MDAnalysis code that builds the backbone (N, CA, C; Angstrom):
import MDAnalysis as mda
import numpy as np

u = mda.Universe.empty(717, n_residues=239, atom_resindex=np.repeat(np.arange(239), 3), trajectory=True)
u.add_TopologyAttr("name", ["N", "CA", "C"] * 239)
u.add_TopologyAttr("resid", np.arange(1, 240))
u.add_TopologyAttr("resname", ["UNK", "UNK", "UNK", "UNK", "UNK", "UNK", "UNK", "UNK", "UNK", "UNK", "UNK", "UNK", "UNK", "UNK", "UNK", "UNK", "UNK", "UNK", "UNK", "UNK", "UNK", "UNK", "UNK", "UNK", "UNK", "UNK", "UNK", "UNK", "UNK", "UNK", "UNK", "UNK", "UNK", "UNK", "UNK", "UNK", "UNK", "UNK", "UNK", "UNK", "UNK", "UNK", "UNK", "UNK", "UNK", "UNK", "UNK", "UNK", "UNK", "UNK", "UNK", "UNK", "UNK", "UNK", "UNK", "UNK", "UNK", "UNK", "UNK", "UNK", "UNK", "UNK", "UNK", "UNK", "UNK", "UNK", "UNK", "UNK", "UNK", "UNK", "UNK", "UNK", "UNK", "UNK", "UNK", "UNK", "UNK", "UNK", "UNK", "UNK", "UNK", "UNK", "UNK", "UNK", "UNK", "UNK", "UNK", "UNK", "UNK", "UNK", "UNK", "UNK", "UNK", "UNK", "UNK", "UNK", "UNK", "UNK", "UNK", "UNK", "UNK", "UNK", "UNK", "UNK", "UNK", "UNK", "UNK", "UNK", "UNK", "UNK", "UNK", "UNK", "UNK", "UNK", "UNK", "UNK", "UNK", "UNK", "UNK", "UNK", "UNK", "UNK", "UNK", "UNK", "UNK", "UNK", "UNK", "UNK", "UNK", "UNK", "UNK", "UNK", "UNK", "UNK", "UNK", "UNK", "UNK", "UNK", "UNK", "UNK", "UNK", "UNK", "UNK", "UNK", "UNK", "UNK", "UNK", "UNK", "UNK", "UNK", "UNK", "UNK", "UNK", "UNK", "UNK", "UNK", "UNK", "UNK", "UNK", "UNK", "UNK", "UNK", "UNK", "UNK", "UNK", "UNK", "UNK", "UNK", "UNK", "UNK", "UNK", "UNK", "UNK", "UNK", "UNK", "UNK", "UNK", "UNK", "UNK", "UNK", "UNK", "UNK", "UNK", "UNK", "UNK", "UNK", "UNK", "UNK", "UNK", "UNK", "UNK", "UNK", "UNK", "UNK", "UNK", "UNK", "UNK", "UNK", "UNK", "UNK", "UNK", "UNK", "UNK", "UNK", "UNK", "UNK", "UNK", "UNK", "UNK", "UNK", "UNK", "UNK", "UNK", "UNK", "UNK", "UNK", "UNK", "UNK", "UNK", "UNK", "UNK", "UNK", "UNK", "UNK", "UNK", "UNK", "UNK", "UNK", "UNK", "UNK", "UNK", "UNK", "UNK", "UNK", "UNK", "UNK", "UNK", "UNK", "UNK"])
u.atoms.positions = np.array([
    [13.633, -51.786, 5.871],
    [13.517, -50.702, 6.826],
    [13.948, -49.369, 6.203],
    [15.068, -49.412, 5.420],
    [15.557, -48.210, 4.763],
    [14.533, -47.670, 3.776],
    [13.860, -48.609, 3.062],
    [12.840, -48.184, 2.095],
    [11.692, -47.480, 2.790],
    [11.291, -47.998, 3.941],
    [10.194, -47.394, 4.697],
    [10.578, -45.986, 5.151],
    [11.816, -45.819, 5.644],
    [12.281, -44.504, 6.080],
    [12.342, -43.532, 4.907],
    [12.813, -44.026, 3.741],
    [12.913, -43.190, 2.548],
    [11.533, -42.727, 2.093],
    [10.573, -43.666, 2.065],
    [9.208, -43.327, 1.672],
    [8.622, -42.285, 2.627],
    [8.877, -42.490, 3.943],
    [8.375, -41.546, 4.931],
    [8.942, -40.159, 4.737],
    [10.252, -40.073, 4.419],
    [10.899, -38.783, 4.186],
    [10.324, -38.093, 2.955],
    [10.134, -38.855, 1.876],
    [9.558, -38.293, 0.645],
    [8.158, -37.750, 0.896],
    [7.340, -38.527, 1.604],
    [5.979, -38.077, 1.902],
    [5.989, -36.811, 2.746],
    [6.906, -36.707, 3.686],
    [6.999, -35.514, 4.539],
    [7.364, -34.290, 3.721],
    [8.325, -34.465, 2.776],
    [8.724, -33.345, 1.935],
    [7.602, -32.920, 1.006],
    [6.885, -33.888, 0.448],
    [5.739, -33.569, -0.413],
    [4.696, -32.799, 0.368],
    [4.419, -33.229, 1.591],
    [3.426, -32.536, 2.419],
    [3.848, -31.115, 2.709],
    [5.157, -30.909, 2.884],
    [5.652, -29.565, 3.197],
    [5.449, -28.605, 2.045],
    [5.538, -29.113, 0.799],
    [5.412, -28.241, -0.355],
    [4.003, -28.192, -0.926],
    [3.323, -29.315, -0.890],
    [1.974, -29.367, -1.451],
    [0.953, -28.839, -0.459],
    [1.247, -28.954, 0.826],
    [0.325, -28.536, 1.872],
    [-0.282, -27.165, 1.685],
    [0.518, -26.122, 1.291],
    [-0.037, -24.788, 1.178],
    [-1.234, -24.662, 0.268],
    [-1.346, -25.532, -0.740],
    [-2.466, -25.427, -1.671],
    [-3.784, -25.783, -1.006],
    [-3.736, -26.560, 0.091],
    [-4.963, -27.034, 0.699],
    [-5.090, -26.638, 2.173],
    [-4.048, -26.016, 2.731],
    [-4.024, -25.732, 4.154],
    [-4.591, -24.355, 4.464],
    [-4.676, -24.076, 5.746],
    [-5.141, -22.775, 6.213],
    [-3.928, -21.955, 6.631],
    [-3.604, -20.879, 5.913],
    [-2.414, -20.094, 6.262],
    [-2.666, -19.202, 7.473],
    [-1.610, -18.762, 8.098],
    [-1.724, -17.877, 9.256],
    [-2.334, -16.532, 8.891],
    [-2.011, -16.009, 7.720],
    [-2.527, -14.712, 7.286],
    [-3.143, -14.832, 5.901],
    [-4.246, -14.148, 5.680],
    [-4.854, -14.097, 4.362],
    [-5.735, -12.857, 4.259],
    [-6.130, -12.517, 3.049],
    [-7.036, -11.392, 2.844],
    [-8.289, -11.874, 2.119],
    [-9.362, -11.103, 2.249],
    [-10.634, -11.474, 1.624],
    [-11.447, -10.211, 1.376],
    [-11.945, -10.039, 0.152],
    [-12.851, -8.940, -0.183],
    [-14.282, -9.439, -0.016],
    [-15.036, -8.769, 0.840],
    [-16.399, -9.188, 1.144],
    [-17.248, -9.192, -0.128],
    [-18.002, -10.279, -0.313],
    [-18.909, -10.453, -1.459],
    [-18.175, -10.479, -2.805],
    [-16.911, -10.874, -2.802],
    [-16.173, -10.975, -4.055],
    [-16.191, -12.415, -4.560],
    [-15.584, -12.631, -5.715],
    [-15.521, -13.965, -6.304],
    [-14.065, -14.420, -6.358],
    [-13.838, -15.692, -6.044],
    [-12.478, -16.237, -6.064],
    [-12.134, -16.725, -7.469],
    [-10.933, -16.374, -7.938],
    [-10.475, -16.793, -9.259],
    [-9.142, -17.517, -9.128],
    [-9.040, -18.676, -9.772],
    [-7.760, -19.370, -9.809],
    [-6.814, -18.699, -10.806],
    [-7.370, -18.076, -11.847],
    [-6.581, -17.257, -12.762],
    [-7.468, -16.145, -13.289],
    [-6.997, -14.906, -13.192],
    [-7.781, -13.753, -13.633],
    [-6.930, -12.901, -14.566],
    [-7.452, -12.642, -15.762],
    [-6.755, -11.848, -16.778],
    [-5.356, -12.397, -17.077],
    [-5.180, -13.692, -16.906],
    [-3.911, -14.380, -17.201],
    [-2.729, -13.804, -16.433],
    [-2.995, -13.134, -15.290],
    [-1.879, -12.550, -14.547],
    [-2.061, -12.599, -13.030],
    [-3.250, -12.924, -12.569],
    [-3.511, -12.917, -11.128],
    [-3.995, -14.307, -10.732],
    [-3.217, -14.994, -9.912],
    [-3.498, -16.382, -9.581],
    [-3.951, -16.510, -8.126],
    [-5.087, -17.179, -7.929],
    [-5.549, -17.477, -6.585],
    [-5.888, -16.255, -5.761],
    [-6.796, -15.414, -6.278],
    [-7.166, -14.179, -5.575],
    [-8.677, -14.000, -5.532],
    [-9.127, -13.311, -4.484],
    [-10.499, -12.817, -4.438],
    [-10.532, -11.523, -5.239],
    [-11.440, -11.433, -6.216],
    [-11.442, -10.318, -7.173],
    [-12.706, -9.484, -7.043],
    [-12.515, -8.157, -7.061],
    [-13.642, -7.223, -7.094],
    [-13.428, -6.211, -8.215],
    [-14.517, -5.846, -8.908],
    [-14.475, -4.786, -9.910],
    [-15.109, -3.496, -9.390],
    [-15.452, -3.487, -8.122],
    [-16.015, -2.292, -7.503],
    [-14.898, -1.451, -6.912],
    [-15.000, -0.135, -7.056],
    [-13.948, 0.754, -6.564],
    [-14.043, 1.003, -5.058],
    [-15.119, 0.544, -4.432],
    [-15.251, 0.627, -2.978],
    [-15.736, -0.717, -2.450],
    [-15.047, -1.217, -1.426],
    [-15.410, -2.526, -0.885],
    [-14.835, -2.671, 0.525],
    [-15.292, -3.712, 1.222],
    [-14.760, -4.052, 2.539],
    [-13.742, -5.182, 2.379],
    [-12.576, -4.999, 2.978],
    [-11.484, -5.958, 2.888],
    [-11.159, -6.482, 4.284],
    [-11.078, -7.797, 4.418],
    [-10.704, -8.404, 5.686],
    [-9.259, -8.889, 5.641],
    [-8.524, -8.586, 6.699],
    [-7.212, -9.205, 6.923],
    [-7.409, -10.182, 8.069],
    [-7.164, -11.453, 7.807],
    [-7.511, -12.522, 8.736],
    [-6.243, -13.212, 9.233],
    [-6.184, -13.462, 10.538],
    [-5.053, -14.165, 11.115],
    [-5.527, -15.335, 11.956],
    [-4.778, -16.422, 11.944],
    [-5.157, -17.631, 12.667],
    [-4.095, -18.029, 13.673],
    [-4.559, -18.389, 14.866],
    [-3.685, -18.984, 15.869],
    [-3.509, -20.460, 15.556],
    [-4.600, -21.124, 15.254],
    [-4.564, -22.547, 14.922],
    [-5.877, -23.191, 15.294],
    [-6.121, -24.354, 14.739],
    [-7.299, -25.102, 15.152],
    [-7.044, -25.634, 16.558],
    [-8.094, -25.983, 17.269],
    [-7.953, -26.347, 18.680],
    [-6.963, -27.498, 18.848],
    [-5.995, -27.304, 19.775],
    [-4.994, -28.333, 20.028],
    [-3.842, -28.318, 19.045],
    [-3.814, -27.333, 18.126],
    [-2.776, -27.294, 17.101],
    [-1.989, -25.995, 17.235],
    [-0.676, -26.094, 17.310],
    [0.162, -24.896, 17.308],
    [1.281, -25.084, 16.292],
    [0.890, -25.315, 15.051],
    [1.847, -25.569, 13.976],
    [2.594, -24.323, 13.576],
    [3.021, -24.208, 12.329],
    [3.815, -23.064, 11.919],
    [3.037, -22.190, 10.960],
    [3.613, -21.962, 9.757],
    [2.968, -21.057, 8.811],
    [1.588, -21.518, 8.403],
    [1.335, -22.810, 8.470],
    [0.025, -23.362, 8.162],
    [-0.473, -24.171, 9.352],
    [-1.783, -24.267, 9.483],
    [-2.347, -24.942, 10.639],
    [-2.041, -26.438, 10.653],
    [-1.887, -27.048, 9.499],
    [-1.697, -28.496, 9.471],
    [-0.294, -28.883, 9.012],
    [0.714, -28.074, 9.399],
    [2.091, -28.399, 9.030],
    [2.978, -28.501, 10.272],
    [2.678, -29.434, 11.186],
    [3.485, -29.558, 12.406],
    [4.910, -30.007, 12.144],
    [5.213, -30.425, 10.889],
    [6.560, -30.882, 10.573],
    [7.595, -29.795, 10.843],
    [7.211, -28.516, 10.695],
    [8.164, -27.426, 10.868],
    [8.377, -27.071, 12.337],
    [7.437, -27.405, 13.204],
    [7.574, -27.238, 14.644],
    [7.923, -25.815, 15.071],
    [7.432, -24.823, 14.363],
    [7.692, -23.444, 14.754],
    [6.607, -22.983, 15.720],
    [6.974, -22.336, 16.824],
    [5.958, -21.937, 17.802],
    [4.915, -21.011, 17.194],
    [3.691, -21.109, 17.654],
    [2.628, -20.240, 17.184],
    [2.866, -18.823, 17.693],
    [2.266, -17.852, 17.030],
    [2.422, -16.472, 17.467],
    [1.489, -16.171, 18.639],
    [1.772, -15.075, 19.373],
    [0.876, -14.632, 20.434],
    [-0.004, -13.487, 19.944],
    [0.567, -12.617, 19.132],
    [-0.205, -11.581, 18.442],
    [0.596, -11.161, 17.223],
    [-0.044, -10.419, 16.325],
    [0.657, -9.874, 15.172],
    [0.271, -8.412, 14.993],
    [1.256, -7.532, 14.935],
    [1.027, -6.152, 14.514],
    [1.086, -6.148, 12.994],
    [-0.041, -5.798, 12.364],
    [-0.207, -6.061, 10.934],
    [-0.058, -4.825, 10.050],
    [0.403, -5.099, 8.844],
    [0.490, -4.095, 7.785],
    [-0.300, -4.620, 6.578],
    [-1.024, -3.711, 5.922],
    [-1.653, -4.043, 4.650],
    [-0.666, -3.697, 3.548],
    [-0.288, -4.699, 2.753],
    [0.640, -4.493, 1.645],
    [-0.168, -4.228, 0.383],
    [-0.026, -3.020, -0.155],
    [-0.782, -2.614, -1.342],
    [0.151, -2.469, -2.528],
    [-0.290, -2.941, -3.684],
    [0.503, -2.870, -4.901],
    [-0.321, -2.239, -6.005],
    [0.257, -1.288, -6.735],
    [-0.428, -0.612, -7.833],
    [0.495, -0.575, -9.047],
    [-0.036, -0.283, -10.250],
    [0.804, -0.300, -11.455],
    [1.827, 0.838, -11.467],
    [3.019, 0.533, -11.948],
    [4.040, 1.562, -12.170],
    [3.563, 2.531, -13.251],
    [3.791, 3.820, -13.051],
    [3.458, 4.810, -14.061],
    [2.046, 5.347, -13.991],
    [1.246, 4.883, -13.050],
    [-0.117, 5.398, -12.889],
    [-0.219, 6.201, -11.597],
    [-1.034, 7.253, -11.639],
    [-1.280, 8.074, -10.451],
    [-2.682, 7.783, -9.945],
    [-2.815, 7.703, -8.636],
    [-4.122, 7.427, -8.058],
    [-4.067, 7.530, -6.554],
    [-5.166, 7.162, -5.929],
    [-5.283, 7.243, -4.477],
    [-6.023, 6.019, -3.971],
    [-5.565, 5.499, -2.843],
    [-6.300, 4.456, -2.129],
    [-6.640, 4.999, -0.744],
    [-7.897, 4.882, -0.378],
    [-8.340, 5.289, 0.950],
    [-8.579, 4.029, 1.789],
    [-7.961, 3.978, 2.962],
    [-8.162, 2.882, 3.903],
    [-8.837, 3.451, 5.143],
    [-10.095, 3.086, 5.345],
    [-10.893, 3.651, 6.452],
    [-10.843, 5.170, 6.444],
    [-10.899, 5.753, 5.246],
    [-10.921, 7.201, 5.102],
    [-9.562, 7.866, 5.063],
    [-8.486, 7.128, 5.333],
    [-7.128, 7.691, 5.313],
    [-6.582, 7.626, 3.883],
    [-6.149, 8.770, 3.365],
    [-5.685, 8.871, 1.985],
    [-4.250, 8.378, 1.852],
    [-4.016, 7.508, 0.871],
    [-2.682, 6.977, 0.605],
    [-2.334, 7.271, -0.848],
    [-1.274, 8.060, -1.044],
    [-0.861, 8.432, -2.403],
    [0.592, 8.095, -2.680],
    [1.338, 7.681, -1.639],
    [2.762, 7.393, -1.791],
    [2.993, 5.904, -2.009],
    [3.522, 5.568, -3.173],
    [3.846, 4.187, -3.516],
    [5.276, 4.151, -4.037],
    [6.068, 3.210, -3.540],
    [7.493, 3.161, -3.834],
    [7.881, 1.790, -4.375],
    [9.158, 1.681, -4.761],
    [9.691, 0.370, -5.128],
    [9.631, -0.550, -3.912],
    [9.541, -1.841, -4.162],
    [9.300, -2.802, -3.088],
    [10.292, -2.664, -1.936],
    [11.584, -2.669, -2.234],
    [12.589, -2.698, -1.171],
    [12.659, -1.379, -0.404],
    [12.144, -0.310, -0.987],
    [12.059, 0.963, -0.269],
    [10.812, 1.032, 0.600],
    [9.768, 0.306, 0.191],
    [8.486, 0.384, 0.894],
    [8.397, -0.546, 2.101],
    [9.143, -1.652, 2.094],
    [9.058, -2.632, 3.184],
    [9.406, -1.964, 4.515],
    [8.545, -2.087, 5.541],
    [8.794, -1.421, 6.824],
    [10.042, -1.945, 7.525],
    [10.726, -1.042, 8.231],
    [11.882, -1.449, 9.024],
    [11.456, -2.474, 10.077],
    [12.329, -3.425, 10.333],
    [12.037, -4.431, 11.352],
    [11.176, -5.578, 10.876],
    [10.858, -5.619, 9.578],
    [10.068, -6.719, 9.028],
    [10.882, -7.451, 7.961],
    [10.537, -8.694, 7.735],
    [11.211, -9.488, 6.700],
    [10.185, -10.381, 6.016],
    [9.374, -9.801, 5.111],
    [8.350, -10.597, 4.421],
    [8.962, -11.740, 3.623],
    [8.156, -12.777, 3.406],
    [8.606, -13.910, 2.591],
    [8.941, -13.440, 1.178],
    [9.900, -14.116, 0.551],
    [10.340, -13.721, -0.785],
    [9.232, -13.815, -1.824],
    [8.195, -14.591, -1.507],
    [7.081, -14.753, -2.456],
    [6.169, -13.528, -2.518],
    [6.220, -12.639, -1.527],
    [5.263, -11.533, -1.469],
    [5.290, -10.649, -2.715],
    [6.445, -10.166, -3.171],
    [6.427, -9.288, -4.351],
    [6.267, -10.023, -5.676],
    [6.177, -11.353, -5.635],
    [6.098, -12.125, -6.875],
    [4.690, -12.604, -7.187],
    [3.791, -12.541, -6.214],
    [2.416, -12.992, -6.465],
    [1.589, -11.834, -7.001],
    [0.560, -12.164, -7.774],
    [-0.313, -11.128, -8.301],
    [0.202, -10.507, -9.584],
    [-0.466, -9.460, -10.062],
    [-0.110, -8.839, -11.347],
    [1.187, -8.036, -11.258],
    [1.861, -7.877, -12.391],
    [3.067, -7.049, -12.527],
    [4.019, -7.212, -11.352],
    [4.580, -8.400, -11.156],
    [5.413, -8.639, -9.983],
    [6.656, -7.760, -9.921],
    [7.025, -7.406, -8.713],
    [8.246, -6.694, -8.345],
    [8.414, -5.360, -9.081],
    [9.118, -5.334, -10.218],
    [9.505, -4.068, -10.820],
    [8.395, -3.422, -11.658],
    [7.322, -4.142, -11.949],
    [6.205, -3.540, -12.670],
    [5.184, -2.904, -11.747],
    [5.516, -2.842, -10.461],
    [4.567, -2.361, -9.462],
    [5.224, -1.351, -8.531],
    [4.373, -0.598, -7.825],
    [4.809, 0.245, -6.721],
    [4.037, -0.192, -5.482],
    [4.618, -0.024, -4.302],
    [4.099, -0.627, -3.077],
    [3.907, 0.398, -1.968],
    [2.990, 0.052, -1.064],
    [2.814, 0.792, 0.180],
    [2.444, -0.208, 1.271],
    [3.067, -0.089, 2.434],
    [2.739, -0.922, 3.589],
    [2.170, -0.009, 4.674],
    [0.886, -0.175, 4.993],
    [0.237, 0.679, 5.978],
    [-0.139, -0.120, 7.220],
    [0.168, 0.420, 8.391],
    [-0.195, -0.242, 9.643],
    [-1.710, -0.256, 9.796],
    [-2.266, -1.397, 10.160],
    [-3.725, -1.516, 10.278],
    [-4.188, -2.023, 11.638],
    [-3.254, -2.326, 12.552],
    [-3.671, -2.764, 13.878],
    [-3.130, -4.129, 14.253],
    [-3.625, -4.633, 15.361],
    [-3.122, -5.888, 15.942],
    [-4.148, -7.010, 15.818],
    [-3.647, -8.182, 15.460],
    [-4.457, -9.401, 15.409],
    [-3.996, -10.330, 16.532],
    [-4.947, -10.833, 17.327],
    [-4.607, -11.837, 18.334],
    [-5.495, -13.061, 18.131],
    [-5.709, -13.843, 19.155],
    [-6.445, -15.099, 18.969],
    [-7.665, -15.157, 19.874],
    [-8.480, -14.096, 19.823],
    [-9.621, -14.047, 20.731],
    [-10.944, -14.442, 20.075],
    [-10.900, -14.890, 18.827],
    [-12.120, -15.302, 18.137],
    [-12.089, -16.818, 17.957],
    [-12.981, -17.515, 18.649],
    [-12.934, -18.978, 18.681],
    [-13.225, -19.583, 17.307],
    [-14.255, -19.095, 16.645],
    [-14.636, -19.664, 15.352],
    [-14.279, -18.694, 14.222],
    [-12.994, -18.489, 14.012],
    [-12.537, -17.592, 12.953],
    [-12.821, -18.200, 11.586],
    [-13.196, -17.348, 10.647],
    [-13.506, -17.838, 9.309],
    [-12.238, -17.943, 8.467],
    [-12.232, -18.946, 7.599],
    [-11.136, -19.171, 6.659],
    [-11.662, -18.923, 5.254],
    [-11.027, -17.971, 4.528],
    [-11.463, -17.603, 3.181],
    [-10.427, -18.118, 2.191],
    [-10.604, -19.334, 1.734],
    [-9.585, -19.897, 0.863],
    [-10.130, -20.697, -0.286],
    [-9.542, -20.495, -1.474],
    [-9.850, -21.293, -2.656],
    [-11.344, -21.303, -2.971],
    [-12.001, -20.172, -2.743],
    [-13.399, -20.037, -3.129],
    [-14.401, -20.550, -2.130],
    [-13.948, -21.127, -1.020],
    [-14.867, -21.621, -0.003],
    [-14.613, -20.884, 1.310],
    [-15.645, -20.769, 2.128],
    [-15.530, -20.086, 3.411],
    [-15.896, -21.082, 4.499],
    [-14.928, -21.377, 5.371],
    [-15.127, -22.356, 6.432],
    [-14.638, -21.786, 7.758],
    [-14.839, -22.517, 8.831],
    [-14.428, -22.060, 10.159],
    [-13.448, -23.062, 10.771],
    [-12.122, -22.791, 10.690],
    [-11.142, -23.778, 11.126],
    [-10.764, -23.718, 12.596],
    [-10.979, -22.599, 13.279],
    [-10.531, -22.566, 14.669],
    [-10.245, -21.166, 15.176],
    [-9.295, -21.043, 16.098],
    [-9.005, -19.767, 16.744],
    [-8.379, -18.773, 15.780],
    [-8.728, -17.501, 15.934],
    [-8.133, -16.467, 15.101],
    [-8.775, -15.121, 15.357],
    [-8.560, -14.208, 14.455],
    [-9.118, -12.871, 14.558],
    [-9.044, -12.225, 13.183],
    [-9.731, -11.100, 13.008],
    [-9.694, -10.422, 11.720],
    [-9.882, -8.922, 11.894],
    [-9.356, -8.177, 10.928],
    [-9.491, -6.725, 10.890],
    [-10.283, -6.380, 9.644],
    [-11.333, -5.588, 9.803],
    [-12.161, -5.168, 8.670],
    [-11.754, -3.762, 8.239],
    [-11.504, -3.590, 6.939],
    [-11.087, -2.308, 6.389],
    [-12.019, -1.896, 5.268],
    [-12.365, -0.611, 5.223],
    [-13.115, -0.083, 4.086],
    [-12.127, 0.510, 3.096],
    [-12.192, 0.062, 1.848],
    [-11.213, 0.464, 0.836],
    [-11.924, 1.202, -0.303],
    [-11.352, 2.331, -0.699],
    [-11.832, 3.089, -1.863],
    [-10.634, 3.330, -2.775],
    [-10.788, 3.034, -4.064],
    [-9.683, 3.159, -5.019],
    [-10.054, 4.149, -6.108],
    [-9.154, 5.068, -6.388],
    [-9.361, 6.080, -7.423],
    [-8.133, 6.159, -8.319],
    [-8.338, 6.056, -9.646],
    [-7.279, 6.329, -10.604],
    [-6.447, 5.152, -11.062],
    [-6.449, 4.051, -10.333],
    [-5.627, 2.897, -10.708],
    [-6.452, 1.870, -11.489],
    [-5.811, 1.236, -12.484],
    [-6.483, 0.183, -13.245],
    [-6.660, -1.067, -12.398],
    [-5.721, -1.300, -11.490],
    [-5.822, -2.444, -10.586],
    [-5.047, -2.146, -9.302],
    [-5.347, -2.910, -8.281],
    [-4.622, -2.836, -7.012],
    [-4.651, -4.223, -6.381],
    [-3.522, -4.630, -5.826],
    [-3.389, -5.972, -5.251],
    [-3.085, -5.850, -3.763],
    [-3.677, -6.739, -2.948],
    [-3.564, -6.627, -1.495],
    [-3.040, -7.927, -0.877],
    [-2.042, -7.762, -0.021],
    [-1.520, -8.826, 0.827],
    [-1.435, -8.284, 2.245],
    [-0.895, -9.089, 3.160],
    [-0.711, -8.625, 4.538],
    [0.521, -9.272, 5.137],
    [1.177, -8.540, 6.048],
    [2.240, -9.131, 6.853],
    [1.971, -8.779, 8.313],
    [2.492, -9.599, 9.222],
    [2.322, -9.346, 10.642],
    [3.589, -9.670, 11.402],
    [3.891, -8.882, 12.430],
    [5.088, -9.092, 13.248],
    [4.654, -9.436, 14.665],
    [5.141, -10.585, 15.181],
    [4.737, -11.002, 16.525],
    [5.708, -10.472, 17.583],
    [5.493, -10.847, 18.845],
    [6.286, -10.307, 19.951],
    [7.753, -10.715, 19.895],
    [8.056, -11.771, 19.143],
    [9.438, -12.233, 19.015],
    [10.139, -11.651, 17.790],
    [9.429, -10.751, 17.093],
    [10.019, -10.110, 15.934],
    [9.929, -10.905, 14.658],
    [9.205, -12.029, 14.657],
    [9.064, -12.837, 13.449],
    [8.001, -12.222, 12.537],
    [8.293, -12.222, 11.246],
    [7.338, -11.698, 10.269],
    [6.546, -12.838, 9.653],
    [5.227, -12.733, 9.728],
    [4.321, -13.706, 9.104],
    [3.770, -13.067, 7.832],
    [3.735, -13.829, 6.748],
    [3.391, -13.290, 5.437],
    [2.136, -13.941, 4.884],
    [1.268, -13.103, 4.330],
    [0.084, -13.572, 3.613],
    [0.530, -14.537, 2.508],
    [0.041, -15.772, 2.552],
    [0.474, -16.775, 1.582],
    [-0.164, -16.552, 0.208],
    [0.553, -17.014, -0.823],
    [-0.006, -16.999, -2.170],
    [-1.290, -17.829, -2.208],
    [-2.164, -17.520, -3.122],
    [-3.459, -18.165, -3.291],
    [-4.472, -17.712, -2.224],
    [-4.088, -16.735, -1.419],
    [-5.016, -16.179, -0.431],
    [-4.938, -14.657, -0.467],
    [-4.818, -14.106, -1.694],
    [-4.682, -12.670, -1.893],
    [-6.030, -12.065, -2.278],
    [-6.014, -10.738, -2.466],
    [-7.200, -10.022, -2.936],
    [-6.773, -8.959, -3.945],
    [-7.613, -8.721, -4.953],
    [-7.278, -7.739, -5.988],
    [-8.510, -6.984, -6.453],
    [-8.254, -5.756, -6.898],
    [-9.281, -4.921, -7.533],
    [-8.878, -4.685, -8.979],
    [-9.840, -4.768, -9.902],
    [-9.638, -4.415, -11.301],
    [-10.751, -3.471, -11.722],
    [-10.374, -2.368, -12.397],
    [-11.354, -1.352, -12.762],
    [-12.398, -1.882, -13.731],
    [-11.999, -2.835, -14.586],
    [-12.934, -3.429, -15.541],
    [-12.896, -4.938, -15.405],
    [-14.037, -5.593, -15.611],
    [-14.047, -7.065, -15.545],
    [-13.290, -7.666, -16.708],
    [-12.957, -8.943, -16.581],
    [-12.224, -9.608, -17.653],
    [-13.100, -9.736, -18.894],
    [-12.502, -9.912, -20.094],
    [-13.242, -9.912, -21.361],
    [-14.430, -10.859, -21.409],
    [-14.319, -12.035, -20.815],
    [-15.433, -12.990, -20.867],
    [-16.670, -12.416, -20.194],
    [-16.464, -11.688, -19.091],
    [-17.589, -11.070, -18.398],
    [-18.193, -9.966, -19.247],
    [-17.328, -9.167, -19.892],
    [-17.813, -8.109, -20.772],
    [-18.600, -8.698, -21.937],
    [-18.137, -9.859, -22.446],
    [-18.850, -10.506, -23.543],
    [-20.254, -10.913, -23.146],
    [-20.411, -11.473, -21.962],
    [-21.740, -11.851, -21.484],
    [-22.631, -10.637, -21.330],
    [-22.034, -9.522, -20.857],
    [-22.805, -8.293, -20.719],
    [-23.287, -7.812, -22.079],
    [-22.389, -7.902, -23.105],
    [-22.769, -7.484, -24.453],
    [-23.902, -8.322, -25.018],
    [-23.851, -9.638, -24.801],
    [-24.912, -10.524, -25.267],
    [-26.235, -10.154, -24.606],
    [-26.162, -9.837, -23.317],
    [-27.373, -9.446, -22.597],
    [-27.975, -8.170, -23.162],
    [-27.134, -7.194, -23.500],
    [-27.623, -5.936, -24.063],
    [-28.241, -6.144, -25.444],
    [-27.637, -7.051, -26.222],
    [-28.204, -7.358, -27.542],
    [-29.582, -7.998, -27.386],
    [-29.736, -8.773, -26.345],
    [-31.008, -9.448, -26.126],
    [-32.149, -8.507, -25.808],
    [-31.840, -7.394, -25.130],
    [-32.923, -6.464, -24.774],
    [-33.103, -5.363, -25.816],
    [-32.205, -5.316, -26.824],
    [-32.307, -4.283, -27.856],
    [-33.666, -4.287, -28.560],
    [-34.200, -5.463, -29.003],
    [-35.528, -5.458, -29.651],
    [-36.616, -4.896, -28.748],
    [-36.535, -5.149, -27.458],
    [-37.547, -4.621, -26.541],
    [-37.487, -3.101, -26.479],
    [-36.274, -2.570, -26.512],
    [-36.129, -1.112, -26.478],
    [-36.696, -0.475, -27.741],
    [-36.464, -1.137, -28.906],
    [-37.001, -0.619, -30.161],
    [-38.531, -0.595, -30.142],
    [-39.136, -1.665, -29.601],
    [-40.601, -1.745, -29.541],
    [-41.178, -0.611, -28.706],
    [-40.489, -0.291, -27.614],
    [-40.979, 0.785, -26.749],
    [-40.963, 2.129, -27.469],
    [-39.921, 2.347, -28.335],
    [-39.848, 3.614, -29.081],
    [-40.997, 3.751, -30.059],
    [-41.402, 2.615, -30.665],
    [-42.528, 2.657, -31.608],
    [-43.845, 2.832, -30.836],
])
């Protein structure tokens, strides 16, 4: 009997830690028409990546699949934390230290970026993982948290953008933002939300979004091969 209880406890703990890799988090971001990378430029893990300086970014929040009111993830009832009723959301933006630039969110110009602990909004307590995910974690970055509106649970078939696949897990909502980036080599995006009880919900790792001004070397190499391939055709046209 003791062995059975021990095995059950071990399995529960494994599910609590391994679950995030396969579960649907309460908050996530997604760049429309972007590509998901498990590793990008050896510094960005589990992000939707765009090399375009203008794109549409979604901040997505989930209440839960039907009949489920789990905690940070839809399939983690072990934690038994009540589901949120709504979230007042902030877009967490990260840019490289020492670079000057501008990010426009729905036409609003953002030029002020600070150290992480100075930028975090009053009354919020993001998960400790937030400043550690993505490129140049914590001290190699500057941050801005901008209010973007409220997410509730009025969309029955909310989309889930995770690990390169797009599925529909259940109730949720999303905010669409138009983003324009000028001057920065890269920018990383997360989200946090505060519900009516003052709890802060944090965009989980592996569900982030990033912009890079130039594609990674392998992509540039393919582009170079393509240009070499059309070079003879260009020469023929000149003759």
